[in-house]
C-alpha positions, 0 to 999 in steps of 0.5 A: 171761811172768815171774810176779810175784816177791816185793815185799820181802825181809828183810836179815841185820840184820832190815830189810825192803827192796824186792826188786830183781831187777837185783841178782841179774842184776848179781851173776851177771854179776860171776860170769861176769866171774870165770870170764873169760866176761862175758855180760850176757845169760846173767846176765839169762836166769838171773835170769829163771829164778830169778824164776820160782821166786821167784814161787811165794813171792810170796804168803807172808811175805817171804824173807830175802836168805840164802834168795834167795841159796840159791835162786839157787845151786840154780836156776843149778846146775840150769839147767846152770851149776854153775861159775857157781853155785859162784862166786856161792856164793863171793861170798856167803861172802866177803860174809858174812865181810867185808861188802857192800863186798867184793862184786865185783858192786857195783864200778864199771865200769872204763871207759877215760877219755875222753881218747883218744876225744876225740882221735879225735873231734877228728881225725875232725872236723878231717878234714872242713873244713866241720865243723872250721870250726865251733868250736861244733860241735867243742865240742858233740862233744867234750863229748858224748864226755866225758859219754858216757864218764861215763854208762857209768861212773856211770849204768849198771851193768857188765852193761848197759855190757857188753851195750852194748859187745857190741852187744846194746844201744844206749844213745843219749843217754848224752851227756846223763846229767843230762837226759831224752831228749826232751820236748814244748815248752811244757806250759803256755801257750807265749806266756808266754815268747819262743820262744828263752827257752822252748827255753833252758828246755827244754834244762835238762830235755831233752838231745836233742830237743823237739817243738812241738805245734801252734804254729799255734793261737796261738803267734805272731800275727798270722797273717801272713807276717811272723809266720811268718818271725819264728817260724821265725827264733826257732826256728832260733836257739833250736835252734842255741843249745841244740844240740837237734833239733826236730820241728815238728807242724802241721795237727792238727785236735785243739787242743793242751792249752795252747791249750784254756786260751785259751777264754773260756767257752761262749757262741758257743763253736762260732763261735769254734772254727770261726774258730780252726780256720780261723786255725790252718789259715792259720798252718800253711800259712804256716809250711809254705810259709816253711819250705821257701823256696829256700835254706833249710836245716833240718839240725836240724828235721823237719816232721811234717804231720798228716793226719785226716778233714778232709784227705780231704774233696773239694778238700783232697787237692790241697793235699797235693801240693806238700808230698808232692813236697817230701817225696819229693825228700828234704825232712825231712818226715813225715806223721802220721795222727791216728786215732780213739782214739789220742793225737796222736803228736808225735815218736818216743816222745812224744805228748800223753799222754806228753810226756816221754821218759826214755830210748831203748834199741835192741835189736840183734836180728841180734846177739841171734840169734847166741845158740845155737839162735835162728836155727833156732827162732822160738819159742825166739827169742821166748821168750828175747827177754823177757830182752833186753827186761828189760835195756832196762828195767833201763837205764831204772830205772838212769837214773831212779835216777841223775837222782833222786840230784841235787836238781832241781825236776822240775816237773809230774812230768816225771821220774815220767811219762817213759817208756822207748822200746825200739827194735828194731834190724835187724828186717827182717834178723833176720826174713830170717835166722830165717824166710827171707823178708822183712817185705814178702812177708807170710806167715810173715815178716811174722807173725814180725815182728809177734810180735817187736813184740808180745812186746817190748810185752807183756814191757815193759808187764808188767815196767814196771808192777812198777817203775813205768816207762811203756814202749813200742816205737817207731822211731828219729827217723832210722831209725838208732841207731849205738852207736859212731863205728866203726859209723857206716859200717856203720849207713848201709849195712847193713839190720842197723842199721835201727832201728824199726818199719819194713820196709827193702826197696826192691824191694817196692812202696810199697803192700807196704811200707805194708801190712807197716809198718801191721801192725807199727804196729798191734802197737805203737800206734806207729812210723815207716815208711820208704817206700823209693823207688829213685832211678831210679823216683821217685814223681810227682804223684798217686802220692804223694797216692794212697799217703797216701790208701792209708795212711790208709784201708787201713793202721794206719801211724802215721807215714811218710817217703819215703826215696830209695835208690840201687842196691845197696849201698843208700844212704840219702839223707837231707839232714836227717842229712847235715850235722853238728851 
């Protein structure tokens, strides 16, 4: 763990300014470029070494930038990088003579223009007749390519872009540089606007995903079949028109904040509460049943069905069976466990305490394990993992700073409250490589996986407080974070690209998978578990409900999805992701 560095430094002209560790990392990365060996991780790791020594000065008067630079030169040299130290020292001399604009560490990343990438994307779409027949989808994709290229040029610094291109980091959501990654829809009472209008408003702030929290508590009325049909129709229109993905949260026993304001005082509150709960359950059932009518397709919507204490009362469990069967057949359904002393989870990275998501960053652990000595030393792996986590934190700081450069009315402190979600990619694979056994076996493999999650959480929380960024470790909504078009094929068939707090072992029993995933989720207080079910051995009938009951009573799983897998090579069958935008 890194001690706290100084909060302030004095510049050459005498001004006192906040200390920014990222500037050291970027300068050291520029030095690696000058040496012809650009390495963002080495630059970040050396920066962490410098911060260790700088922390000793934190209780004294602020240092000058010249003193900081001298310490960087000395520490980098002592850490076995004399050539890098010399280049950094030369940067300082040139900066002193000609001014800060001459320093190469501040120049923009030279990223190729988007034209060629756009042509490649269009060509790939035209190869698919169904996608080519959708001009709107073609427009979305070409726009995303251009904006993604812009983000790599203007939002993120050169060291982060290099880490992304090297495969250490994955920066999803860069196609929406001016928006947050996700938010919970309707922070105020939703019925003040029509649903389509609410989604259009949300698209101003969120670039990828919105979560709907408990619409059964009064978002549509009356509680009738026609009311459910109208609500789902508006939801579908709004998602298609905005290009957003949605997560529909139903059946939570906890009333969402927007609905609590609908009360009319304490008189007969108990009776009204019971009546409201019954009406909400009826509305939730209507939405659930209408959502999966024959012929209905929801390529951009997932249902998150919440389970709590009331769902395990006598006579209640049988109501789970039809939905569990649909989920096991491949419907886009997750089961979320509303446990005591945990906020209601509304999507990966979103809950009622954290309604906005600034950025999601993937850390590719198998690629990281290629650093010298890491595959043979679990403790060294965990120690160096902190530097990789700090690169992800730097991405969040830079994205937030970029958004603040543009004057927008961020209502309700949406930007200030938005948090960073770090997603470990290839957790199952890296545990196999370093320890020699998988997560589901238990023992050393599962313990190492849990320690990875704990290490990420500890570093992010400690360093996130220093830069006022709320952080967490969680999963990806669809278990993959492909970083580039050329990685799509690999990400759909390789365990090394599985993103999130989940096991990925179809040979393990469902209970083994749930037990291991529960320990990972307990370490993060978040997560989505994929329960892999071989197509030749499908789960049927009471088996499904028994596994949900087991997950509730005997694990700390936060969310789970059934996924059918075929024989090796293992292929994910996920209808939600098969269709294009």
